[in-house]
FIMAR-410306 format. One record per residue (C-alpha): x, y, z. Coordinates in steps of 0.02 Angstrom, whole numbers, plus 50000, padded with zeros to 5 digits. Layout:
BEGIN
XYZ ...
***
This chain:
BEGIN
551855350758447 552735347558282 551085347258185 550545363858260 552235371558214 552075364658037 550355372658016 551045388958081 552505388457958 551375383757813 550245398757848 551755410257849 552485402957688 550805404157599 550795422757630 552575424557565 552265413757410 550725423957368 551735440057384 553125433157272 551855428057138 551035445357140 552745453657124 553205442256977 551555444756888 551645463656911 553405463956838 552875453256690 551455465356655 552575480656672 553825472856553 552455468556427 551785486356430 553495494456405 554545482256302 554725481456113 553945498356078 554395507255915 555075524755932 553435533255889 552455523056019 553525527356169 552285539556239 551835538856423 550035544556407 549635531556274 550355517456379 549535523756539 547815524356456 548035506256402 548495501156581 547005510756649 545825502456525 546475485056568 546255488856754 544445494156728 544075478356628 544895467556760 543885475256901 542275470656813 542775452356790 541895438856891 543305425956885 543825422057065 545125408257043 546835411157122 547715415756958 546385428656916 546495436457089 548395437057078 548285445456908 547025458156973 548125462857122 549655463957010 548755475456888 548255486957032 550105488157080 550635492056901 549305505556886 549915513657048 551705512456985 551265522156827 550325535256928 551765538057048 553215537656926 552625547556775 554195558156753 555415543856779 554515532456655 554355546556527 556225550256538 556685532056515 555515530256364 556365545156283 558125539956332 559445532856215 559685519456348 557915512756318 558515495456263 559665493756415 558225498856529 557075485656456 558475472656471 558725476656656 556825475556680 556915458156605 558245453556731 557065459256870 555715447756799 556925432956805 557425437156984 555585438057035 555325420756961 556775414057067 555915421157223 554305412057176 555255395657154 556115398357321 554465399957414 553685385657315 555095374657381 554675379457560 555585396057578 556955389057690 558835387457697 559675375257815 561035381557930 562325373057819 561585381157663 561615398257744 563425396057794 563925390557618 563015405057535 563825417857651 565535410657614 565455407657427 563675410057362 563255418357198 562445435557195 560765426957156 560955415357306 561415429757421 559895439357359 558775424557406 559635423157575 559215441357605 557415437357557 557435422657678 557865434357822 556755448857766 555165444757671 554905456557523 556625464757538 557075459257360 555385462857279 555355476357145 553655481757210 554115479057394 552885488357506 551505488057375 551565469057369 551565467457558 549985477957568 549155465957445 549495450957558 548925459957717 547455448257740 548585433057729 549795441457846 548375444057972 547865425857954 549665420457986 549745431558140 548075424958202 548665407058184 550285411258274 549265419058415 548175403358419 549735392458435 550345403358578 548665401958666 548745383158651 550475382158729 549935393758871 548285384658902 547275399158838 546505386458721 546055369258792 547085356258703 547945339758733 549545349858706 549385356858882 549715339458950 551405339458862 551735357058923 551415353259106 552305336559093 553865345959045 553665356859200 553555341159309 555235334459248 556305333259406 557925336659314 557435351359204 555705356759260 554985368459389 555795359859539 557535362159470 557155380359426 556455383859600 557955376259687 559155386759581 558245403259610 557565402459789 558895402359923 558715389260060 557625377359960 559045369459861 559395356760001 557615354560069 556675338960014 554845334160032 555305321660169 556225335460262 554655346060262 553585331160315 554735326160458 554875344160515 552975344660537 553015332260682 553575338960849 554375324560947 555165335761077 556875343261100 557865328061162 559685330661107 560425314761184 561595305761067 561185288161007 562945281461041 562625263960975 561985270460810 563415282760798 564705268860828 563875258060697 563925271860569 565735276260610 566175257960576 565255259260412 566285274760371 567915265860414 567465251060305 566895262360165 568565271560160 569665255960178 570875254660032 570485272259970 572235278660009 572485290659865 571715307859862 570805303759700 570045287659770 569475296559927 568645310659831 567795298059716 567075289359870 566425306159932 565465308759769 564255294259805 562825303259892 561835287159917 563245278860015 563555294660115 561705295460162 561795277760230 563235283060342 562805300860395 560945302260364 560165313060227 560425330260303 562245328460358 562675318260202 562135332660092 563305344560182 564745331960179 564435329259993 564395348059963 566015350960058 566865336459968 566275342659799 567035359659835 568695351959886 568665340459735 568425355359620 569895364359699 570985348859694 570585344559513 570875362359455 572515364159550 573135346959497 572805351759316 573735368259342 575215358959419 575305345759281 575145359359148 576515369559232 577625353959237 577325350559052 577635368759010 579265368159108 579885353059010 579485362158849 580275378658901 581945372458969 582715372058796 582395390858780 584095393458861 585045385258718 585015399558593 585385413158722 586825404058806 587605396658648 587565413858568 588405421158723 589745407558724 590085411358540 590535429258590 592035421958683 592785414458524 594685415758507 594565427058355 593585439958459 594955439358592 596215442058454 595155456558391 595155465358559 597015462158582 597235470458411 596195485258468 597265486258625 598845486858517 598075500658409 597655510858565 599405507658633 600105515058472 599125531158501 599645531358683 601485529858631 601325546458537 601615554958704 603485551558675 603485554658487 604955564958421 604995573658252 606385565758148 606895583258095 607125588458276 607805573358374 607695573058563 606195584758574 604475576958602 603145584558487 601525582358583 602005588358756 600455598758791 599245583958782 598715573758934 598835555258891 598495549059069 596635545459042 597005534958888 598355525858985 597125521559122 595885514558994 597255503858915 597765496859085 595945492759125 595645484358957 597235474158974 596725468359149 594965463859087 595595453758939 596645443059057 595015436359130 594275431758959 594475412958973 593885412859154 592225421159110 592025409458963 592415393959067 591195398959206 589785400759080 590165384258994 590295374859160 588645381959224 587785377659058 588425359659063 587785357259242 586105364559192 585965352959041 586365337659149 584985342259272 583785345959128 584125328959048 583735320059212 582105329959229 581545325559052 581585307059097 580325309359240 578425310159235 577765328159246 576745330659404 577615316659502 578515319559668 580175314659586 579855327559452 579585341059584 581195336359675 582205336759514 581385353059460 582095360959618 583815354559565 583535361959392 583035378359474 584665378659572 585715374759417 584735387359316 585065401059445 586935396759433 586815397859244 585875414459252 587215421459367 588625415559251 587655422359101 587405439559182 589235439959235 589765435659058 588655449258988 589325461959113 591105456759076 590905458958887 590015475558911 591475481759017 592755476258886 591775484058743 591295499658840 593055503158900 593735500558725 592445512658655 592875525458789 594725523258749 594405526758565 593365541858608 594815548458712 595995544258567 594935554458447 594995569258567 596885567758576 597055566758386 595955582358371 597085591558496 598655585758404 597945591958238 597635608858319 599415609258388 600075606058213 598975620458150 597905608658046 596055611858010 594665601958092 594325592757928 594605574157912 596385571057851 596685559557703 598085554057589 598205540757455 598615527157582 597195530557705 595955533957567 596265516457502 595775509157673 594285520757703 592575512157732 591115515057614 590275527857727 591805539357728 592035537157541 590215542357512 590435557857620 592075562057533 591175561057366 589615571057414 590395583557537 592265585257494 592335601657590 592355591657753 594015583157709 595825588657681 596745577857556 598655578257547 599265572957377 601115574457426 602155568457571 601975579257727 603035581757882 603255567258003 601955573158131 600655576757994 600915559957909 600745551858080 599115560958117 598385556257946 598715537957987 598085538658167 596465548058123 595985534058003 596535521058131 595425528758265 593955530058145 594105511958089 594255506358269 592685515758321 591695509258172 592225491458211 591705493358392 590005500458342 589675484858237 590305473758379 589195482758505 587695479958390 588105461458380 588285460958569 586565468958593 585795456858471 586495441858562 585955447358734 584235452158671 583955433358667 583975433058857 582065433358852 582205414558831 582965413659005 581555424359074 580265411859009 581185397959102 581125407959263 579245410159240 579005391559207 580045386259359 579115398459472 577465392059402 577905374159452 578325379659629 576775390659645 575535377859576 576275363959683 576125374659840 574275377859800 573985359359765 574865354159926 573835366560026 572225358959958 572845341259992 573125346460173 571325353060180 570705336460109 571695326760240 570975337660378 569245335160304 569505316260301 570145316160480 568585325660537 567305314560451 567085303160601 566605317960710 565225322460586 564285306160620 562915312560736 561295303460780 560045309360913 558885298061011 557445309760972 557955311760788 558465329660813 558115335260635 556345339960692 555865358260696 557415363660598 556395374960482 555845389960583 554345401260555 555345415160472 556045402860346 554315396160304 553635413760281 555135417960171 554955402060065 553115405460029 553425423759989 554855419459869 553825405859786 552385418059759 553565430659677 554325416659573 552645411359501 552045429259478 553585432759372 553275417459266 551475422859236 552035440559192 553165432659061 551675423458986 552075406259057 550655395559121 550835385359282 549755370659332 548365377959439 548505363759567 550265369859609 549655387559636 548185381259739 549335371159852 550465386359870 549015397459923 548435384360049 550155385260129 550115404160108 548545405560213 549505398660361 551115408660332 550085424560309 549245421060477 550955417660555 551575434260486 550025443360550 550225435860723 552055440560727 551605458260678 550205458760809 551415452260941 552625466160899 551335479560944 551445485761123 549995479561232 549455497361269 549245500761082 548155485661045 546535495761045 545265494760905 545515513160863 547405511760851 547325495760751 546065503360628 547205518460606 548695507060576 547665497160450 547165512860355 548965518860352 549565501860295 548285501560154 548865518860099 550685513460095 550235496960011 549305506459876 550825517659853 551965502459836 550775494559710 550755510659609 552655510659607 552705492559549 551405495859414 552385510959355 553965500559349 553105486859248 552395499859126 554125507159096 554825489659076 553505485958944 553915502158853 555775497958848 555435480158791 554325486658650 555675498758596 556965484958599 555855473258498 555595486658365 557445491058359 557155508958419 558315517658544 557645520558719 557865539458706 556385539758585 555285538158741 556345548858856 554865560558892 553825545858956 555305539159054 555615555959138 553775557959181 553785540459258 555355544559358 554565560459427 553015550959481 554095537359559 555075550459658 553445557259730 552905539559778 554575536759865 554315552859961 552645546260026 553515530960099 554895540360188 554865538260375 553715523060369 554045504760401 553585500960221 554865500060082 554905496159896 555615480159826 557485481259797 557315476259614 556075490459583 557205503359667 558735496759575 557835496659408 557185514459428 558905520459484 559635513159324 558295522159222 558665538259315 560515536859275 560075533559093 558895548559087 560255559659163 561485554159028 560195558758895 559895575758976 561775579158980 561855575358794 560375586858759 561225600758856 562805596758760 561855600158599 561225616458673 563005621658717 563665617858543 562215627458466 562815643158559 564615642058500 564155651358341 563865666658452 565515663958545 564675658858709 566005652458829 565765636958934 565725647459092 564355658359017 563375642958968 563505635759145 562835652359210 561325650159094 561115632459159 561085638559339 559715650759288 558665636459216 558715642659036 557605634858902 558215632258722 557005631058575 557355624658400 557625638558272 557095631658102 558045645658013 559735642558095 560145625858014 560965634257864 562065645957968 562425635558123 563295618658100 562745614058276 560925619458264 559775611858394 558765596558342 557525597458487 556925609158624 557735606958795 557945615558963 559185616259106 558165605159221 558135586859264 556535577959312 555675594759331 556965601259455 558405613659440 560085604959423 561025601759584 562785608459606 563465590859587 562535588759422 563155605659361 564955601059399 564715584359312 563975593359162 565435605559160 566695591259156 565655582559023 565615597958910 567455602758927 567985589758801 566635594358674 567035612658695 568845608958658 568365598058510 567315611958437 568685624858466 570035615058377 568885612958226 569285630958177 570895634158274 572535639958196 573415623358212 575135630458173 575195637658350 574695621458434 573095618758532 573705622158709 573065640058702 571275634858662 571085619958780 570265620158951 570375601358979 571765596659098 571675577759096 573285571959011 572425557458923 571065568858854 572355581758800 573315568358709 571745562858616 571305580958575 573065583558509 572825568458396 571145575358341 571935591958298 573235583158192 571855573058107 570925589258068 572525596457996 572775580957892 571005582457824 571275601057786 572845597057687 571955583957583 570435595157558 571545609357499 572425598357373 570775590857314 570195608657278 571755612057174 572705622657300 574365618557383 574335616957572 575415629757663 576585619357771 576805633957891 574945633457931 575065616458012 575905609058165 577715602958144 577075584958144 576155588457979 577385600357894 578355586657805 576755577957749 576065594357682 577635597857581 577775580257512 575915579957471 576085596557378 577515589557275 576565573157245 575085583157178 576265593657070 577135578157004 575455569656973 574845584156868 576445584556765 576385565556741 574555565956687 574935579356555 576445569656494 575455553456481 574125562256378 575505567056255 576345549756259 577845557056351 578815551256503 579285561356658 580965563356742 580515564756927 582195572956970 581915586456839 580135589256902 580845591057077 582115604157020 580745614256935 579645612857091 581055618857205 581455633557090 579635638257063 579115637957246 580755642657333 580855627957450 582135629557593 583635617957606 582815607057739 581285604657630 582435601457481 583285587157573 581605580057622 580955580057443 582575572857375 582375558857501 580575556157445 581045555557260 582475543457292 581225531757378 579765535357262 579515517457209 579275511257388 578575526257480 577035537457471 576705553757562 575905544957712 577665539357761 577905556857833 576355556157946 576265551458131 575875532958151 574035535058196 573745545758041 574645533157933 573265521157983 571925534057939 572725537057769 572835518257740 570985516257782 570535529457652 571615520257525 570765503757564 568995510557544 569455519657383 570275504557301 569655498357133 568255485457126 569455472457055 570595472957206 569955458557311 570795458357482 570585443557599 570615446257789 571945437457894 573005432957740 574515442657801 575605438657650 574275444957528 573945460357636 575805464357644 575925462757456 574465474857434 575285487257553 576895486557453 575965488957290 575215504857364 576915510057433 576405508657615 577555502157751 577425483457786 577285487257973 575495493257940 574915475757896 574015473058063 573115489558046 572585485057869 572005467857926 570945475858062 570095486857930 569845472457808 569115461357945 567845474557994 567385477957812 567185459257782 566085457757937 564935472057888 564845469257699 564405450857722 562865454557827 561255449757736 559975452757873 560345436857971 559875435358156 561285443658252 561845428458350 561845417158197 562815429458090 564095433558225 564395414958254 564665412558068 565815427558052 566775422558209 567125405458135 567635413157969 568845425958038 570455420258121 570365420058311 568505424158314 567745441458332 568505454158451 567425464858566 567785480258459 567205471058302 565585465758387 565335483758445 565635489958268 564315477858203 563035484458329 563435502558280 563305497858095 561555490758119 561065506858208 561785517358065 563145524658177 564715515758118 566125524358025 567845516957990 568545534358023 568545541958197 567285556058213 568085573358220 566465582758247 565915584758430 564075583758380 564385566558307 565125560758471 563655567558572 
***
């Protein structure tokens, strides 16, 4: 009851308030003893003697009021504190920070007073208060919230105070136990009436629970059982008059219920159905109708949603098609005609004659036929320009007309479905026209590109024929028309160009002009091709329409199929009206069902009692009365199954003895199972991992295996839940043993034991013992003794092979820890799984990344040649960054500035960097304001580097999860790429989740955090929280195989 709960809570709060007062009083005393001391009085022994004297005086006092008792307990704590912290107190008394120390001690006194006030006010926070404090509470409020979840967690004298309130704690526990006894009828109380009354509730009590958990009883009523008890014969003649009457009732009942919805609503009235069909059949009709109604409602919702989604998605074609139509603009046709003219000019060079030598063609050795074919094809294609454009526009107009008609109809209606089929047809026409238009433009562009490529080849051949170099030819005229890219190259690499300052011969002047013409044409086409790709990338809008149209068709087909089932169901209702003259529902529950019901009910109530729940004894008494009969039925059935010749007293006594032996074995197995269950529950309640009791679990499994062996070949078997539970425990124990053997394997790596050698030792049943002296020399030293056995038996071949596969990965992980990464890891791996090899490759790169950073942190440059190619650029850039940082730091100390380009030149000269590395560093310096060295890492290591940066940020950098604009700004301030914003947000979310935890109940805190973080918590975030509470979480992936084991 509420009053009992209030008494229980008051007892608990009294204990906590008393503890808070003792903590406050002890802090006040400590402060009084230590504060305001002159320099010559800050002597530990003098102060300690005073505390000791006060304690002796206090112990002799006879004052027993609550304040005096609190003071006495507090003084005991202070005396113990002085005894246990002599050196620390002495150092603080002699320190120059003495005043700060006393000030902080005063702050502790104030905080202790706040804890007292908190418990004086009831020691509670409402759910709303807790949510507000988590979100925006002060540090003092969050400290009290932590105290709310964990009594004594904020006390200066934590465990010492809790020992002083042990008697109150015991009283609180005793009262809690008393309350539990009351609710379970261990103590006679009027409360038991309320408790059993709740069990008798037909909606939520025992009956509802029984029907949900025991198969076959969900549709059996008390009247069914009563009627079944009377045997009125086996007459199966139909009562035709009654059947006709009920069929008329059915017809009248369904009159006017023409729609599917109305019919299903009528089928949901169990009372009316019982009047027509009778209770038993009505229940089945109602069940069938309920199932059909669920299907129909779900599929109708799907169809209406699909129709609504279709209406919303049809406009997705606009952008894609309008953009495609825009590609057929007249100016683009003019552009391609201009390109065709330019190509024609190059093609006409086949007949070019040098003005100085009339009548003799110059370029006779070149084959212009391929270019001519391209020009003919382009010309033919361009003649169909307007046709392709018109087809697309016509198809789009027809589609829009059909779409407009559809938008005026009600989604989900029959008219809507008919029109959606019309839209589908028009959309398919539009899709065809769109694909044809895309193909047409790709042909025009592609052929023009190919023609220019052929033209460039011809110009190159013509230059060779005129004995010109392969350089790009320029004169004043073409230089003036050159694009920016060529001008930049001409400025930075003039050796790649030949510039003619004076007028050249006719053929040379012609080639200078045509080379620039070809180049400009190819550049223009590249830009046009990019525009073309961008436009047709919008075709995803058309794909979404296809999905929506198909969804309408699919959901309607499912809905129509269910409507057909409902019609068939309705048509068959009349045939389900069955009435027998002898009321044929008699004797429908057979003996096996009765035996099964009683057995299941017994197990049901036994389970409730094992869980500490009390059941009204009259229910159990009635059950055992029924059980006496079903037990006798079961015995008679068993006796009837024995051959007549074997029904002798001797044989039956032998069978009884055997049965008792097997029954005892089964009971032992159940008891063993329950004991292991209790052990696991206790471990779970205390927050300890199950492997802490693995020895007990293995011993239990061995005993269980021997009990199973006893039952082999008999007619007796263990309960399925026991066998299943023990199998699960066995699988768990095997996983633990594999991990223990994994530790043993890693411990032998220091002596270069191969995996094959280790497996040989396993086959021999080797035992490994902890060597206390090896911890300093072996990074994988054993933490516990182990042996190559499982449940006392040598490992089977299957287990050995499983162990081998299990250890391959850890062997590879250990190997790459010390491998020469510059040669790759293929030579040291034995794992063949491509996914595992990919992860190991990533791990190797992560190890290399850590080595580079460690080397730089120790003041030594990382040798780029010692690392895989994927890390070489990062190593070089990081070396230069460290070099530049050192120079900049020295300059800043002398109020000087640094020229990064000059620093780079000195770095290149000092360390002899090759030309490729020089280009890389020049690129880095030119982008120094927007790029850090992580830019040159593989993507997954960029995320690792970013995580390090986040966790090493300054305390003033407050970063809010899910604020993508703010996160992007922070990335840019740290010179990271903006594309890493999702990775950063993932890290910030997890940090926010873990740092905000104040000891709350898991479910309450996860609900709060899920509401606070956008989209709720992901499974990986919940898993990270669980690992964090177990002390196993790290934001950085573990590189050490022992950590993974």
